[in-house]
N, C-alpha and C positions, 0 to 999 in steps of 0.2 A: 104677432110673430110667434108667440108661444104655441098658440093653437095650430099654426101652420107647421111648426116643428113636430108636434104630436101627430098630426095627420100624415106628414111625410114619413115619420118613423113607422107608423102603422102600415102604410102602403108598402114601405120597404120590407117590413116583416112578412107581409103577405107574399110579396114577390119572392123573397128568399125561401119561404116555406114551399111555395109552388115549384120553384126551380129544383129544390132538393129532391122532389119526386121524379124528376127527369134524369135518366141515366143513358149512357151510350154503351154499345158493345161492338167489338170487332169480331166478325165471323169469318172463318175459313170454310168455304163452301165448294163442294165437288162441282166440276164444270157442268155436268148434266142437269144440275138442280138450279142453274142460274136464273132462268126465267120464272120458275116457280117461287124461288126465294125472293126475287124482286117483287113479285105479286104479294107474297105474304107480308113482307116488310112494309111495302107501300100501304097496305090496308091497316096494319098494326100501328103505323106512325100516325094514321088519321085518328085512331082511337086512343092514343096514349101520348105522353110527352117524351117517350124514349126515342132514341135515334140509333141507327145501325150503320156501321161501316162494313162493306162487303168486299171480300177478296175471293176470286174464283180461280180454280185451277185443278190439277190432278190430285187425287187423294194421297198418292204416294209422295209427291213433293211437299204437300202440306205436312204430312207426317214427319218428314225429315226436318222441316223448318221448326216444327213444334219441339222436336228433340233438341234442337239447337237454340231454344229459347225465344222463338217468335212470339210476339205479344198478342196472341189471339185470346179471345174470351171463350169461344166455343168452336168446335170442329164438327162440321157436317160432312162426313165421309160418304163415299159411294159403296162402302162395304162394311163388314163387321170386324174384320181382322185388325184394321188400323186403330179404330177406337179402343179395341181390347188392348192392343200394344201400348197405346197412350196411357191407359189405366194401369197396366202392369209396370210401366216405367215410373209410376208415381206422379204423373203430370196431369191426370184427370181426376175429377171429383168421384169418389167411390160411389157406386150405384146410381150415377147420373146418366149412364149410357142407356140409350133407347133406340128402337127402330122407328125412324120418322117417316119412312116411305119404302115401298118395294118397287124397284125400277123395272122397266120393260124394254126389251131390245127390238129394234126395227132394222130392216134393210132398206137403205135409201138408194135410189137410182137417179142419175142425171138425166135420164130419158123418161118419157111418158110410157109406162108399161102397166099392165094389169097385175093384180096381186098374184094371180096364178103364174104369169110369165116370170115375175121376179122370183117366186118360189122355185120354179123349174131351173132358172138360171143359176141359182145358188146350189141346188141339188146336183145338177150336172157339171158344175164348175165351169160353165161357158161364159167366163168373164175375163177381161184383160188385167185389170187392177182392182183391188178392193182396199178401202181404207179401214184401219182398225186402230182404236185407241191403244197406245202402248201398254201391253199387259203387265209390264214391270211396275207401272204407276197407276193404271186405271182398271178398276174392277169390271167395267163394261168391256174392256179389251179381253180380260180373262173369259168372260161370258161368250164373246165372239169366237174365241178359240175353241171353247166347249161346243159351240154350234158346228164349227167345221169338223171337229172330231166326231161329233154325232153323225155327221153325213159322210164320214170316212174321206174327207177332203183336206185334212189338216196338213199332211206332209206335202202333197202335190201342189197345194196352193201357196206355199211359203214364198215362192219367187214372185207372187202377185201381190204380196202385202205392201201397203204403204202405211207406215206407222205414224200416227199423230201423237203429239204429247199428251193429249187428253181427248175426251169425246167431242168437245167443241171443235177441235182441229180436224178430227175424223169427218165431222159433218162438213166443214169448210172445204175439204178436198173434193167432195162430191158436188157441193153447191157451186164451186168455181169451175167445175167441168174437168178438173185434172185427173179424176178417176171416174169410172163408170158406176161403181157400186161402193157402198160404205155401210159398216155396222154403226148405227147411231142409237141414241136414246129416243124412245117413243115421244118423250116430252119435248124434244127438239122440233118435232113435226106435227104434234098434236093439234096445235092451234093454227095450223097452216101458215107458218112463217114463210117468208119469201123464198121459194125454191121453184124451179121450173120442171122438176121431175116428178117422181112418184115414190111411194114407200109401201112396205109390207111388214106387218107385225109378225115377228118370228114367234112360233109356239113356245110358251114358257117351259114346256117339257123338254125342249132341246138343250137347255142349260140349267145350271143350278140357280135357285132364286137369288135375285140381286137385292139382298137386304141392305138398305142404307141406314147406317147408324150415326148418331151424334153423341157427343160427350162434352160436358162442361169442363173447361180447364181450371186449374186450381185458383188462379188469380180472380176468377169470376164466380167463386162459390156463392157469394151473397149478392150478386149483381141483379137488381130488379129488372133490368132490361132483358137479361138472359132468361130469367124466370117467366117474364111476361111473354116472351117469344115461344117458349115451350108450351105454356098454357094455351096460346093462340093456335099453335099447330094441332093441339089435341082437341080444340073446339070444333063444333060443327062447321063454322065458317072456314076454319083452317083446313079441315078435311075436304070440304067442297072445292077449295082452291087446288089441293093436291090432286084430287081425282080429275079435275078439269084439265090438268096438264099430263094426264095419262098414267099417273102413279096409282098403285094399289095401296090400300091401308092395311097395316099389319093387324091381325086379330088381337094379338097381345104384344104391345110395343114396348114393354118394360124389358129390363136386362134379363 
């Protein structure tokens, strides 16, 4: 009986030590990064004991929730401005902010068209409705307006805009056939998700770079799960996942 008790205590001690290595983290993630983050976390959970809870939505709405005390551990925004604002508000860990990806904008059509045809449709303004992620909340929406401004189509196209809460909804409007064109993230169509139409990659020079930055929130300053995720994103395997979803890697991704 005594030997059994000793063995049970030893096993219990090993189990407790093992579980203390496992941590969890709640991540607020920009909608455009949904599939890529799922791929990153799925791979990381295979290699570690950490577990991740993911919430997806517009960067602007997450920023507002963080200001009001939402219990996130890390914020993956689709821009630079909001992580900076989180830091300046004293809610983020100093110097933890970094560029985790550079997004790319694409034009999605509900019809089968060539890239040249899509380009000409946008340039000439020969479309009925175009979905755009709401620029008040979504950085990809801001980039979309920059493209229209570059083409001198900003003012005349306003009556044709169908605003989505985020880039995921802008995609859904086209995918459902409710609009003929939509500005979406390249990552949404990179791996040929189910859609019946076609897409064209908009030249990066037509809008400002979509630098997507992340920041650790104060409550997770020493959270091993958060630190493990950052290290994984910076690893070769993490970078390969990022590029497979159509993102560019920042040359210098520190603050």
